[in-house]
N, C-alpha and C positions, 0 to 999 in steps of 0.2 A: 215387741212386748217386753222382752228381756232387757233391752238396752234402755228402756224408759221406766223400768220398775222402781228405780231410785226416786222418782218424782213424787211418790206418796206411798203411804202404807196400804196394805191390802190391794184391792183392785184399782184404787184411785190413780196410782202412778201411771200404769200402762194405759188405762182408759183415757187419761189426759194426753198421753203420748200419741195414741192412735188418733185422737181428735186433732191434735196439732199437725201431725204429718198429713192426714187427709185434707185438712184445711189448706195447707200449703199447696198440695196437689191441685186443689180446686181452683187455685188462682189462674189456671189455664182458661177458665171462663172469662175472666177480666181481660187477660191478654188476647184471647180470641176475639172478643167483642171489639176491642180497640183496633187490633191488626186488620181484621176483616172489614170493619166499617171504614177504616181509613182507605183501604184499597178500593172499596166499592163506591164510597161517596165523599171521601175527604176527611180532613181533620175535625171538622165540627161534628160529624156523625160519629167519628171515633171516640171523641171525648164523651158524648152522650151515651154511647154503647158501653164504654168502660165503667162510667159512673153508675149506669143502670144495672149492669151485671154485678157490680160490687155491693149494691144495696137491695137488689130484688129479694123479697122475703123467702121465696122457695130455694133460691141458690144459697142464701145464708144458712137456712135451716138444714138443708141436706149436705152441705159441704163436709162436715165432720163425720157423716154417717158411713159405716162400713157396709155399703150395699153395692151389689155388682153393677146395677144400672147406673149408679152414681160414678163409681170409679171408671166404668167403661166410657161414660160420656166425657170425662176429663181426659181420657186417652184419645177418644175419637176426634175432638176438636183440633188438636195439632195436626192430625192426619189430614183432615179436610183442608186446613189452611195450606199445608205444604203441597198437597196435591194440586191446588189451584193457583196459589199465589207465591210460592216460595222460590222465586227466580234467583235469589241471591246464592243458591246452592247449584252445584253442577247437576244437570238434568237427571241423570241416572241415579245419583245419590239422593236427590230430592224425591224422586218417585219411590225409591227403596224405603226411605224413612217414612214417607206418607203411608206406604203399604204396611210397615211395621206397626205404626200407631193404630191404623184401621183394623189390622188383624188382631192386635191386642184387645181392642174394644169388642170385636166380634167374639173372641175367645172368652172374655169375661161375661159377655151377655149375648148369647147365641141369637136372641131375637133381633139383634141389629144386623144380622147377615144380609137381608134384602137391601138395606140402606148402604152397607159397605160394598156390596156387589155393584150397585148403581154408581157409587162414588168412584170405585176402581175403574169402571168402564169410562166414566167421564174424564178421569185423570189421563187415560191413554189416548183419548181423542185429541187431535187427529194424527198424532205421531205414534201409531200403533206399534210399528216395528221397533222403535227405540224405547218405548215405555212399558210395553206389556210384560216383558220379562222381569225388570226390576220391581214393578208393582206386584206381580204375582209372587215373586220371591219374598218380598217384604210381608205380604199378607200371610203367606204360608209359614214363615219362620216362627211367629208366636203360636200359631195353631199346632205346628209340630211339637213345639216345646210343651204345650199343654198335654198333648198326647203322650209324650215321654214321661211326664210327671205321673199321669194316670197309670202308665205301664209299671212304674217303679212303686207307686203307692197302693194301687189296686191290682186288678187281675190282668188287664190287657189295655192297650192304647185306647184312648178316648172313651173309657168306660163311663166316666162321669157324664159326658155328653149323651151317650147312648141311653143310660139309665134315666137321665133328666127327661129326655124325649119320651122314653117308654112309659115312665110313671105318669107324667103329666098329660101326654097326648094320647097314647095308646090305651092306657088304663083309666085315664080321665081323673087322676087324683086332684088336679088343679080345680076342676069343676066342683069338687066337694067343698071348696072354700067359698063358693058363690059364683053365679053366672049373671052377667049384665048384658044388656042389648048392645049391638054394634055401635050405636051412636053415642054411647055413654061418655067415651073419651072426648068427643067433640063438645058435648055439653060441659064436661069438666074443664076443658081448656078455655072455653068462653068465660066460665065463672072464675077461673084462677087468673086469667089475664086481665079481665075486667075492661077498663076503658082503653087499654093499649092494644086490644085485639084488632081494632081497625087499622092501627098503625102497622101491625105485623103484616096484614094483607097488602097494605100499600108498599111496604118495604120489599116485598117479593119482586116488585117491578125492577128494583135496582140490583137484586141478587136472585135470579130465578133458580140457580143451583141450590142454594140453601132452602128455598121453597120446596123444591122437589125432594130433597133429603127429608125435610120435615114431614111432607105428605106421605112418603113411603113408610116412615116410622109410624105415623098415625094409622095408616091403613093396615099395615102388617100386624099391629097390635090389636086393632079393632076387630079383626076376624076371629080372635081368640076369645072364648067365652069368659074366662076368669080375668077380671080387670082390677087393677089397683092404681091409685094416683101416682105412686112412685115409679111405676113402670114407664111412664112417659116423661121422666126427668130429662132424657136427652133432648126433648123438644124445648125445654125452658131456655137454655142459653141461645139456642137457635132463634127462638121467638123474640127474646129481648134484643138480640142483635138486629133482627129484621125490623123491630119496632123503632130502633134508633135510625135505621135507614129511612123508615117511614116518616120520621120527623122532617127530614129534608124534602120529602115529597109534598108535604102540606105547606111548606114555606111559601111557594108561589101564590097559593090562595090567600095567605095573609098579606102578601105584598100588593095584591090587586087593589088598585085605587089609592094606594099610598104615594105621597110625593117622593119619599125616599124609602128604599127597601130596608127591611130589618137588619140590624147589624149582626155580625157573627157572634158577638158576646150575648146579645139578646136571644138569638136562636139557641145557643148552647145552654144558657141558664134556664130558658123556658122549657126546652126539651128535657133537661135533667130534672127540673122541678116537677114536671108532669109525671115522669116515670117514678121518681121517689115518692111523690104524693100518692100515686096509684098503689104502690107497694104498701105504704103505711095504711091506706084505707082498706086494703084487702086482707091484711094480716089478721085482724081480730075475728074474721069470719071463719077461721079454721082452728081446730084444736091442736095446739102444739105441745101440750103438757101431758099427753097420754103416757101412762106407766112411769112417770117420773117418781112417784111415791115408792113404788116397788124397787126401782133402781136405787133410791136413797137407802131403803131398808137393807137391801143386799150389800150395798157398799159398806154400811156400818158393820154388818155381820162379817164381812171379809177381813175386818181388823180384830175380830174376837177370837182369841186362841182357845177359848173354852167351848166353842161351837162343836157339836157332834152330830147334828142333823137339823134340817129345816123342813117345816111343814107348810103346805099351801092350803089355806082354808078359804073356800068360796072365792078363789082367784085362780085363773088358768096359768099354766106354766109359761105360755107364750106371752103373758102380760108381765113377766118378770125379766130381770137382766140375766137369768140363768147363771151358768158357771163362769161366764165372762165377768160378771159383777160380783159373784159370790167368792170366787178365787179360793175355795176351800174344798179339800178332798173329803167331803161328807155327803151322805145321801140326801137327796131332795125327795120328800114323800109326795106322791101323786096327789093332785088337787082333791081335797076333802070337801064335801058339800053339805054334810049333816053333822049336827053336834055329836051324835053317837059315833060317827066315824072319827071325829077329832078326839073324842075320849078314848076310843079303842087304840088309836095309833100314837097317843100322846107320849108314850115312853120311848118312842123311836126317834124323837127329836126334842131338842131343848130350846127351840125357837120356831115361831110360826108367824106368818103375815096374813092379813085379812083386810077386806074392805071395811073401813070404819072401826069403831071401838065396840067391844062386847060388854054386856052387863053380867055381873056376878063373877065369882071365881071360876077359873078354868084349869083344874088339875094342877095347881101350883104355878100357873103362868101369870105373870104380871105385865101390865102395859109398860113398854120401854120407850115408846115414842110413836108419833104419827107424822106422815109426810104426804101432803096432797091427797088426803082421804085414805091412805094405806097405813095401817097400824101394825107395829111389831110387838109381839109378846115373847117374854123370856121366862125361863125357869132355871134354877140351879140343878146340878146333878148330871150324871152320865146318860147315855142313850143305849137302847137295845136295838139290834138289827131290825129294820122294818120287814114286813112281809114282802116277798119278791114282787108280787103283783102290784104293789103300791109304790115301788121305787122307780123314780122317773127314768133313769137310764135304761132299766130293764124294760119298761113299758115302751119307750121309744124304739128300742131294738126289736121288741116283739112285734110292734105294729109297722115297722119299717118307715117311721116318720122321719 
C-alpha cells in the first residue's frame, strides 16, 4: 500500500495498486487452465481452458478482490499442478513446492484443509517413502509461519486460527449472518455455471483428481450453516478447466455420421465461443455494482483535507469502503437511522452519506454529489468529538466484531 500510494491522491493510489497486484496474481487461473488441460487432454483443450478462464465473469470480477478465499485459490492452483504434473522438477523439490503452495492456501483459508489433505495424500501415492516428508515439510512451512506471525502480533501462536474457529463454530457467530440449507451451494453452482455445468461433469472423466478436489470443497462447505457465494470461489477455476476438458468429450458425438471429423480449429473456436457466450449471458443475472456508490463517496472524502468526521445515515458500515477507502484519521459515526439522530450528532461530523437525496435543509449540510444511489452531504466548519457509543471503532471493539 505504501509503495503504490503515489499512483493517486487519497485512497485511490493504493486501492488501484492492490487491484493491479491481485489481478496479476490471479493469472495463475489462466496458467493453470492451460497447463492442466494440456496435460489431461492436449493443446485444443488447453487453449479453450485458458481462454475460458481469462474471460469467465466470476474470475474477472473476483480477481482484484482482497478476499482470503480468492488469494488462497490462486495459491492452491500451482500446488495442485506441481503435485500431479510437475515432472520437469526434481521429485523432492516438486513435492516440497507443491506442499508450500497448498499449505499457503490452507493457511489463508482454513476451510480448504480437507481438500489440501486429500491432495497431499494423492501427491504421495504411490511413492510414499520418497514423497511424504517433502510434502509434509512444504505444507507445514507456511502454517508454522502463520503461527509465528500470530505469536509476534497477538498473544500466542495460532491465536487467529483458534479465535476464528471459536467465534464462528463454538459460539455460532457466523450463523447470526444467516443460515442456508446444505444443498444451497449445489443450486448456486448450477445457476452460476449455467449451460457449461454439463461439460464440467463430462470433464471429470478426463481428470478425476480435479473432480474429487472440487467435490471435497463443495461438501466441506455445504455442511456449514452460513453460506456465501464467494466462499466457493475455489471451485470456479476448477470447474472452468473441467468444462474445457468436457468440450473434447462431446466432440465424438458431433463427429458421428460426418464424412470428415471436425477440424482442430473448429473445435477450439466452437469451445471458446460457447464458454465466452455462456459467460456473457450469465453476467447480467448478478448484481456487480453493490456498494460502488459508497466507495466513490469515501474515495472523494479521502482527498479532502478539511474532513473531520463522517456520518452514516440509513446505511450500514459494512456497505461502505471503511477506512481503506476513507484513508483519513477521523471518526466514523455509527449508522444513524432517524432524522432526530442525524440532527443530534450533526456537529460531530462535517460529511455524511445516505441512500438517495434528502428534501429540505439538514443543519447546514448541502448535497455534494451522488453515485449509484448513494449521496454525499457536506457542511463547512469543525467537528466536536462524537459520543463514544456512536463512534464506529469503539462499537466494533465493544461488540468484538
